[in-house]
C-alpha positions in Angstrom: -6.3 -11.8 -1.3 -5.4 -11.2 3.0 -7.9 -9.7 5.9 -6.9 -7.8 8.9 -9.8 -8.0 10.6 -12.2 -4.7 11.4 -11.3 -1.6 13.5 -13.5 1.0 14.7 -12.7 4.6 14.9 -13.2 5.5 19.1 -14.5 9.0 18.1 -16.3 8.5 14.7 -17.2 5.0 14.8 -16.2 4.6 11.3 -15.4 0.9 10.6 -12.7 0.2 8.3 -11.5 -4.2 7.2 -8.2 -3.5 6.7 -6.7 -6.0 3.7 -3.9 -6.8 1.1 -3.9 -8.2 -1.8 -0.6 -9.6 -3.2 -0.1 -10.2 -6.8 2.4 -11.5 -8.9 4.7 -8.9 -10.8 3.7 -10.6 -14.6 0.0 -10.4 -13.9 0.3 -6.7 -12.0 1.9 -5.6 -15.3 -0.6 -6.9 -17.1 -3.3 -5.2 -15.4 -1.8 -2.4 -14.4 0.7 -1.9 -17.0 -0.9 0.6 -19.3 -2.0 3.0 -16.2 -2.4 6.4 -17.6 0.0 8.8 -16.2 -2.8 11.8 -16.3 -6.1 12.1 -15.5 -9.2 14.4 -14.4 -7.7 13.2 -10.6 -4.4 14.4 -11.2 -0.9 12.9 -12.1 1.1 9.7 -11.1 3.6 9.8 -8.9 6.7 8.6 -10.8 9.3 9.6 -8.4 9.4 9.3 -4.3 12.5 10.0 -1.8 14.7 9.6 -4.9 13.3 6.3 -6.3 11.3 5.6 -9.7 8.1 4.5 -8.9 6.9 3.8 -12.3 7.0 0.6 -11.3 5.9 0.8 -8.3 7.3 1.1 -4.6 9.7 -1.5 -3.8 8.2 -3.4 -0.6 10.9 -2.7 2.1 11.2 -2.0 5.5 13.0 1.1 5.1 9.7 2.4 2.8 7.0 0.7 4.9 8.4 2.9 7.9 8.5 5.6 6.3 5.2 5.7 5.0 4.1 4.4 8.4 5.9 7.3 10.2 6.7 10.2 7.9 3.9 10.1 5.3 0.7 12.0 6.0 -1.4 8.5 5.9 -4.8 8.1 7.3 -4.6 5.6 10.7 -6.4 2.9 8.9 -3.6 3.2 6.0 -1.0 2.9 7.9 -2.5 0.3 10.3 -3.0 -2.0 7.2 0.8 -1.1 5.9 2.0 -1.9 9.9 -0.1 -5.3 9.3 1.4 -6.0 6.0 5.0 -5.8 7.4 4.7 -7.3 10.5 3.3 -10.3 8.2 4.9 -10.0 5.1 6.6 -13.9 5.0 3.1 -15.0 4.9 1.5 -12.3 2.5 4.7 -13.0 0.2 5.0 -17.0 1.0 8.6 -16.6 2.2 
């Protein structure tokens, strides 16, 4: 688990703690492999940008930049993803 710091929205004073959790493939599959496709909150997206997302969205530069710049994300989420991409070598142990 990694914490990138604490942010505060200048207008609302809402605090955000952007974090990233890295999980090995096998552990992720064991924990989340049986996640339901539909529940009271809605439907799990199984396709995005022409990609099958049933096993997750690959953490690539193209996908990160697509989400940061072109998808409807709240600023704290976009900032967290940008920081995760910037520090990917540390996060992924590369």
